[in-house]
C-alpha positions in Angstrom: 0.0 0.0 0.0 1.3 3.4 -1.0 0.4 5.1 2.4 2.5 2.6 4.4 5.4 3.0 2.0 5.3 6.7 2.0 5.1 6.9 5.8 7.9 4.5 6.2 10.1 6.3 3.7 9.6 9.8 5.2 9.7 8.9 9.0 11.9 5.9 8.8 9.5 4.1 10.9 6.5 1.8 10.1 3.0 3.2 10.4 1.6 2.7 13.9 5.1 2.7 15.3 5.1 2.3 19.1 1.3 2.1 19.2 0.7 -1.7 19.3 2.7 -4.5 20.7 2.0 -7.1 17.8 1.4 -7.2 14.2 -1.9 -9.0 14.8 -3.1 -6.2 16.9 -2.3 -3.8 14.0 -4.2 -6.0 11.6 -7.3 -6.2 13.8 -7.3 -2.3 14.1 -6.9 -1.9 10.3 -9.7 -4.3 9.7 -11.8 -2.3 12.0 -11.2 0.9 9.9 -8.4 2.4 12.1 -5.8 4.2 10.0 -2.3 5.4 11.0 -2.1 9.0 12.4 -0.6 11.7 10.2 3.0 11.8 11.1 4.6 15.1 12.3 6.7 15.8 9.4 7.3 18.9 7.2 7.3 16.6 4.3 3.5 15.9 4.6 1.7 18.6 2.6 -2.1 18.6 3.1 -2.5 17.5 -0.6 -0.2 14.5 -0.1 -1.9 13.3 3.2 -5.3 13.7 1.6 -4.2 11.5 -1.2 -2.8 8.9 1.2 -5.9 8.9 3.2 -8.0 8.3 0.1 -5.7 5.4 -0.9 -6.5 3.8 2.5 -10.3 4.0 2.2 -11.9 1.1 3.8 -14.0 0.3 0.7 -11.7 -0.5 -2.2 -14.0 1.2 -4.7 -13.5 4.5 -2.9 -9.8 4.4 -3.4 -8.2 6.4 -6.3 -6.8 4.4 -9.3 -3.1 4.0 -10.0 -3.4 6.5 -12.8 -5.0 9.1 -10.6 -2.4 8.6 -7.8 0.4 9.0 -10.4 -1.3 12.1 -11.8 -1.6 13.7 -8.4 1.9 12.8 -7.3 3.2 14.3 -10.6 1.2 17.4 -10.1 2.5 17.8 -6.4 6.0 17.2 -7.6 5.9 19.8 -10.4 4.3 22.3 -7.9 6.8 21.2 -5.3 4.0 21.2 -2.6 4.6 17.6 -1.8 8.4 17.8 -0.8 9.1 21.5 -0.4 12.2 22.4 -2.3 13.3 18.8 -2.7 13.6 17.8 -6.3 12.1 14.4 -7.0 11.5 12.3 -10.2 8.1 10.5 -10.6 8.4 7.7 -13.3 6.0 7.7 -16.2 
């Protein structure tokens, strides 16, 4: 899932870090609709966090397609809102 990857890349910690004692507890919480809290990081713009939350919608039909995710990440990258002044390359 993109949200878990992005959180782990930016924070260098997995989602739910320090909140639960076991992986099975995390799985139960996720199945009950619990999502990781927004990490405190300057790298998470409102637009990026909104996209990640939509990717974790409980109902799969409510999640954006890969094409939409790509387009939004590309747009954020071009506007530099996603990573501040950091230059990134989003593959086509």
